[in-house]
N, C-alpha and C positions, 0 to 999 in steps of 0.2 A: 801552447804546443801546436805546431803546424798541423793542418788537416791533411791526412794522407789519402791517396786515391782509393785505397782499400776501404777506409772508413766511409768515404763518400758513397762508394758502391753499396756498402752494407746499409747505410741510411736510405738510399734509394730503394733497395729491396724491401726494407721495412715499410716504407711509405706505400709501395705497391701492394703489399699484403694488407695494409690498413684499408686501402681503397677497395680491395676485393672483399674484405670481410664486412665492411660497412658501406654499402653502396650510397649512403647519404653523402659521402665525400666525393665530389667530382674532381678528377685530376686536372691539373693546370695551375699556372702561376697565380698566387694570391698574395698581395703585399703583407697581409697580416699573418700569413702562415696558416689560416683556418681553411675549413672546407668552403668551396665555392657554393653559393646559393643558386638555386635554379631561377631562371627568369620567370616572371609571372606569366608571360605569354611568349610564344615563339612560333615561327612559321613551320608548318608541317603538312604532310599529306594525310588527309582524313580518310579513315577506313571504317567500315561497319563494326559495331561492337558485338563480339561473339563470345561472351563469357557467361555461363549459366548463373554463376554466383552473383553477377552484376547485371542480370537481365532487367531488374526493376530500377536501374539508375535513371536519373532525370534527363539523360542524353542518349543518343544513338550512335555516335561516332567517336573514335579515339585515334591515336596515332602511334607509330613506332619511330625510334626507340622510346620506351617509357622512362619516367624518372629513375626507375630502378635498373635501367639499361637492358630490359628485356626487348628482344628484336623480333619476336614472333608470338603467335597465340600459344604455340607449343611450349615456348620458354616460360610464358606467364603461368600456364596451367600446371607446369611441372615444378614451379617454385614453392618453397615453404611458406612464403608470404600469402600466396593464393590459397594454399591448403589451410592456413590459419583462419582466413576469412570464412572458409566453409565450415569450420568446426567451432568457432568462437561462440556461436549460438548455443551449443551444447555445453561447452566448457564453463561458460558464465551463467548457465541455467536460465537463458533468455534475457538476462539483464543487458541493457544498452543495445538491444536488437530492435530494428535493423540498422540503427544509427551507425554503429561501429563498422558494420559490413559496407555500408554505402560510403562511409568516409575512406575506408581502405580501397574501395573500388576507384575513388577519385584519384588515387596515387598509382595503383596498378594499371589502370586503364584511363588515362587522363582525358578530360573532355576536349574534343576537337570540333571547331565550328568555323566555317568560312576560311579554311586553310591555316588556322591558328589554334594551338592548344592553350588552355586556360587553367590556371591553378586554383584549387579550392581556397576558401577564406580561412585565415589563421584563427580568427575569433571563434569559428565553428569548432575547430580542432581543440582549442583551449577550453572551451565550454564543455565539450564532451569528455576531455581528459579529466577535468575536475570532477565531473559527475560519475565517471566510470572507473577511476583509479582504485576506489575501494573494492570493486569487484575483482580486479586483477590481484590486488593485495591479498584478498581472501583465499585465492588459490596459489599464492606465491609465484605469480607470473609477472615478469617485467613488462613494462609498456613497450609495444612493438616499435622498433627503431624507425620503420617506414611511416609511422604516424607521428614523427617528430614535427611538432607544430611550427618550429622555426625554419626547418630545412625544406619541407615539402609543401608548405602552405604560405599564401601571400597575404600581406596586409591590405586593408580596404583601399588605401591610397594608390596601390599599384594595380588595382583592378583584379577582382576575383569573383568567384561564384559560390553560392551556398549549396553543397551537395545534398543537404537535407531539406531543401526548400519544398520539395514535392510532398514530404511527410506532413508538413503544416499546411501547404497550399490547398490540398484537396479537401481539407476540413474548413478552410476559411471562406470558401465560395458560398456566398449568401443564397439561400433557397427562398425565393419570394413566395409569400402566401398567395393563394388564388385571388384574383381581383374581386373587390367588393366585400372581402371578409375583414372584420375588425381585428386589431392586434390581439384581442383577448381570445380569439378563436383557438380551440384545441382540436387537433386532428387525431381522432381516436383510431389509430392504425398502428401496425407494426413499423418500427423504425430500424433501418440498417444502422451500422455503426456510424457511418458518415452523417446520416440524417440525425441520429441521436446527438452527436456532438454539435451539429449546426443548431439544432433546437435549443440545446443548453446554452450555447454561446449567445444566440439571439435573445434568449430570455434574460441572461445576465446583462446584456447591453440595454434592454428595455428598462430594467430595474437596477441600473448601475449603482444607485445610492444604497441599495440593500443587498446586492447580489454580485457574485463573481464566480468564475470557473477556475479550476486548477487541476493539475494532474498529480496523483500520489505515486505514480510509477508506470511501468509498462507491462503488458501481458507478455507471454512467452513469444508470441509472434509480432511483438512490437507495437501493439495498440495502446494508446494512452488510457489509463484508468481515470476517467474524467469525473470530477466532483463539481457540483454546483452548490455554493454556500449562500445562505441567507442570514443576514445579521444587520444590526443598525450601523455597525462599522466593519464591513466585510474585509477579511484578510487579517484580522487581529483578535486576540482574546481580550475580552473586557472583564474587569474585576467583578467577580460574583455573577457573571452571566454564564449559565450552564451550557454545555456543549452536548449536542445529540446528533446521532448519525442514523441514517437508514440505508441499507445495502440491499441491492437486488441482484439476481442472476448469478449467484455464486455457482449454481449449476446451470450450464449454458442452455439447456433445453427447458428450463423452468423460467418462462419469459414474462409471465403476468406481472411480477414485481418490477421488472425492468421498465415495462410500459407505464405502470401506475406511477412510478417515481418520475418519469418524464412528464406525465400529466400533472403530477403534484407540483413540480417546479413551475410549470406555466400557471397553474392555479394560484400559487402563493404570490407570484409576481403580479398577476392581473388583479387579484383581490386587494393586494396592498395598494396598488395605484388607484383602485376604485374607492378606497377609503373604508374597507371592511374593518370595523373596530377589532374584531377577534383576531384577524390575521395581522393587523398592524401591531396589536399588543404582543402577539406571539413573536413576531420578527424583531420587535424592539427590545424584547427581554430574553431572547434565546438565540444561540448561534446554531443553526441547523445545517447539516452537511448531507447531501443526497448523492450516493454513488449508484446510479441505475444499473451499471453492468460491471460486476467484478470479474466476469469470465467472458469477455467479448469474443475470444477465439472459439470457445465452445458454442456460443450463440451462432456463429457463422456456420458451423457444422449442422446445427439443428435447423437453422433457417433455410439451408439448402434443400432440406426435405420438405419444408413448408408446414404451415399450420394444419393440423388434422391428420398429417401423414407421418409426423415425427414419432419414432419409437420411444419406449420408456427410458432408454439410456443414451440415445444418439445425441452427442454433444454435451452430455452431462459433465465430463471431465474437461480439463484444459488441454492445450495442445501437446502437453507432455504425458497425456493419459493419466493425470492425477486428479483425484476427487478433492477439490479444494476444501471441502468441509470435513475432510479426514486428514488434512495436511498440516494442521497446527500442532504445536508441542502438546504432548499429553501431560498436562499439569494435574489432571484430576487424580490419576494414580498416585502422584506425589502428595496431593492433598490428603488422600485417605491414609497414607503412611504417616504423615505428620499429625493428623488429627487424633491418632491413637496415643500421642504423647501429650501430657498435660503441660500447659504453659508455653507451648511452642506456637509461633505464628504460622497461620495457614493462608495468609493473603499475600499478594504481590510475590508469588513464587517465581524465582528466576528460571530462565530457560537452561536446560542441561546442555553442556557442550556436545554431548553425543547426538543431540537432535540434528545438529548441523552436518553430521556425517551422512545423513540420509539425503534423499532428493527433496529439496524445498522449492516450491514453485515461486517464480518471481511475483505472481499475484499475491501469494501468501506473505512474502517478505514485505511487499508494499503495504498491506494491511497492518502488519505488525509494527512497521516503522511509523505508520500514520497514528495508530492508537498510543504509541509511546511519545509522540510529538505533541498531541492535542489532549487535554485533560477531559476526555469524554465521560459523561455521567450516565447516559442512557443510549440504547441502540436496539435496532430490530433488523433481522435478516429475513428477507421476503423470499419464500420458496413456493413450490407448486407440487401437486400430487395428492393433496388431501385438504380438508377444511378444519383447521384446528390451530390453536396457539400453544406452543410448547416452551418450556423454560428449563434452565439448568437444575441439576446436573444432567448431562446427556449420557454420561458413562456410569454404569452401575457400580455401586460400592462393593459388590461381589462380582469380580470380572467374568465369572462363568455364568452369571445370570443374565439372560438376554432381556428380561423385563423385570425391573425391580425399582420400586419407589426410592429415589436417591436424592433427597433434598439438600439444598445449600443451607448455610446458617441464616440466609435471608429468604427463607421459604415464604413467609407471609408477604414480604414486599414483592417477590416475583409473582405470586398469585394475584396481587392487586394490579400489577403491570399487565399480566396476561388478560385479566378480566376487563381492564380498561379498553382493550381492543375487542375482545370477543363480545362483551355485553352490548355494544352498540353496532355490531355487524348483523344486518338483518338475516343473512343466511345461517350464520352460526347460532342464532337464536331461534331459527325455525324448529318447531317441535317435532317434525317428521323424522323418524329414525331411518327412513328409506332414502333420504337425501344423501348427497356427498357429505361425508363427515358425520353421518348420523350415529355412528358407533361411539362418538364422543359426547353425545347430547347429555347423558346423565352426569357427565363431569363438568357440564357448563361450557363445552367446547374448548377447554384448556386441559393440559396434562403435563406432568413432570416428564422431561425428555426420556430419561432412563426407564421410566415406567411404561413408556410407549415402545421403544426399542433402544438398546444400548450400543453406543459406538464411541471410539476414541478419536482424538485429534480434531474435535469440533471447535468452531469459531466462538460459540457462545461461552463454553466452559473456559476457553482461553481468556476472553475478555474479563470474566469475573475473577479468575485466579491470578492474573498477571497485572491487572490494572484496576482502576476504580469503577470501571464501566459495567453496568447491568445490561445484558442483551437477551432478548427473547427471539424466538423463531416463529414466523407466521406462515402457515401453509394456506395459500390463497384459493385453492380449488383443486378439484380432481383432474382437470385437464391441464397438462403441463404447458402445452403450446396451443392456447385457445385460438379459434378463428377470429378474424377482425370484427365480425358482427357481435362477438361476445365482450369486446374490450370496454365499450361504454358502460355496460352493466357492471362489469368488474370494478370500474372506477367509482360508480355510484355506491356500490356496496362497501368500498374500502376508504372512501374520502373521509367520512366522519370518524371511523376508527383510527385512521392515521393521525388526524388532528387531535383527537382525544388522547392518543398515546403520546404525541409530542408534548402536550401540556402536562403530562405526568412527570416530566423532568423537574417541575416546580414543586413537587411534594417532598416533605421531610424538612430538613434544616440546611442552612448554608451560613457561611460566615468567613471571617478572616482571623488568622492566627498571627499575632505579632509579638515581639519582645517588648520590654518595658519602655523602649525608646520609639516604639511604633514601627520598627523595621519588620517586614514580613518574614515569617519563618517557613522556609521551604521544606517539604517532605516531613512536616510534623504529622503525627498520627492522630486520627480521630477515632476513638473507641466508643462502642456502645455496649454497656453491660448486658450480658445475656445473648449477644450476637457475636460470635467468634469470627468476625471479619472486619478489618479496619480499612479506612480510606486514608489517603494522604493528601496534604495540601499541594497546590500548584506553585510554580515559581513565585507568584505574587502573594502567596500566603493564603489564598482563598480556597475554600473547599465546598463540597456539596455532599450531603449524606441522605440518600433516599431512605425514608423510614415510614412504616405504617402508623396510623393514628394510635395514640396512647401515651403513657408516661415512660420516659427513657432517661437513664443516667448516661451522660455523654462526657467523655474525658479527652482532653487534648494533652499530648506530651511530645517531647522532642529531646534528642540527646543534649545534655548540658543544661536542661531546664527542669524545673519542678512541674509535676502534673497539675492540671486544673480540672476540677470536676464541676459539672452543672446538671441540675435536673431540668428536663424539658418535657412539656406536655403538648402534644399535637392533637388539636380538636378533630373530631370525626369528619367534619365537612370543610376543613381548611384546605384550600386549593393553591395556596402560595407558600413557598418555603419560609419557615420562621428564621429570623436572623439570630444567630448565636455566635458571638465573637469570643475569642480567648486571648488574654494577655499572659504570656509565660514569663515567669521570673527565673533568673539564673539560679542554678543549684547553690544552696547555702543561704539564699535570701528568702525562700518561700517556705511552705509547710514542710515539716520533717517526717510526717507519719506515713509517707507513701513508700512502698517497696518498689524496686526497679520493675519495669514492665517485662512481660514475657519476651524471650528472644525467639528467633526463628530456628535456632540450632543448625544454621547453615553458615558457618563462619566465613566461607569464601565469598559469600554474596553480601556480607555486611561489613561496615567499618567497625572499629573497636567499640564504638558507642552503641552499636545495634541499629544504626540507621540504614535504610536500604541503599545499597550502592547503585551506581549507574548500571542499568541492565543493557546488555548488548542485544541488538536484533540481527547482527551479523557476527559470524565467528571471528574472534580475534586472530590476527596473523599467526601468533605463537601456537595456536591449536593445530594449524595445518602445516607448520614449518617442518620440513623433512629433517631427519637425523643427519648429523654431520657426514658429508661425503655422499649422501644419497640424493636422488633426483625427486622432484615433486611427483605426485600421483599421476598427473596428466602427461608426463614425459613419454612413457611407454605408449600411451594411447595415441599421442600426436605423431611420434616417430614411426608407428606402425602404418600411418597413412601416407608417409612421404619418405623417400630414401635420404633426403637431406635432413640433417640434424640442426634445428634452429636454436643454437646455443645463446643467441641474443635474447631468448625468452627467459633464460635462467637468471635468477637474482644472486645466486651464491657461487 
């Protein structure tokens, strides 16, 4: 059929509308019929960068028109793209911040230098999209069109720059030690965030054969939550090597734990290199993870007031004003409900979908993802404000009781863990009742958390009820932000307790669960008669079960296999975990006299065989998906900030 002038005009009008609706398409002839790509660099007149949202970009000059065809500051600031950059921080609850904002700034206000504009690197965009896409999916938001990695970003060979380089660069600058000091020197002083990261990276570089640093996520204000790991093979889990973590600074103004873990990292490295047999044995048989600062944003608030001047609560919360040790899912209430029913499992309790409807800090999400990724056995959270070791449960079994002894099924083991710290701490063992923490002296400087004071949403209860990990809380002293002259004494008081506690991860039993062909059985359950709390095997089939001395009947079971039962005796003075392996036989080939194990009575969290399902640390998309025809929850919030309606953010 011949093409009519009217049809050509209609097609031209549609093309113009498409260009207006999606500025990523530049008008002009293109042999392929596709949108033209922007040149990686082009001549331009550079002007000063005047955008508040982009004030911390790594450059000071930009040019007009921008890749989005904005021709003035007023046009940029009035655009929905610019409005989005200003609110993404809150919509994504701090995730991918400030990375996404700086990436967006590189498109809305392109870098201009020497009369030429330069495009950001495509690899940076692609890496960030891979990391941040789940955060957009969680709130049913489409990936912003102006962050199209193909259209607005250039490949390396065309010449480009990294808009996030400054985020990494300020932490990579080496801070040299004062001249004449040995590499084993530890500076007993407060460390800023940048100083802390530099010390951890320098320590990992010195002991690269047994140490490495990594980030488990970002704080609300975009600071990496940096961990230093020590292991004979850093970066990977080894069969039957237990994993232990120490966390400091969950409350930003409680800084003693932050500094002590920085010192501990340097001490472990130096002593390993010096051939200390105790430290070498510990690092060769244990995978240790140290997170000195879980709340770096809160620390900045507290540090601004300075040691000795900090108030009791200044900087305690994160940048969202959330108390991170009240922000975890309340699984303890669910435990009390389940415990009243005989035969129902009360361990590895899943997270309710309703939890995600509240405000969850990015720091909390990072910890939850971390402990679901690594099979931690033991943990301690270091606090300040008193001198005592507390252990779960932290929430009273009667919600209206502010103080009530509320033990876990592993009460005996938790008391041993708490005493392992307190009994070798010189100040906790001081017999004076007038000292800091003197009111706990008659209890041996340890206490059940709920018997001290009850609260929900704590990290220790969550560790115990959601994973295999046993976590205690250590209050390091009555001064939350001690002066520098007190730091060396704090280190001396806590060095031996920390080492003694780390060594406790080797108490109890460990082993591997396999089938008759030697294939590891993942998520098999390890039960101990008389203790209503099971642990599960890691992907390699290995497990660790912290147990007090004595005789125990241990059972291994998994869906599709017969149970295997063994009697185990742990001597009083045994300091290494006993090896107890299990070989499971398929159902129908093993003993017939065992009844099916107790179920959890939570069918949506289990497969038909009763095995734990994969548990989410993020809300599935379906939970937040709007009803047919309706808009996502953020639509009204976003449109109230701008007269333009960014329909390109809608998925439906």
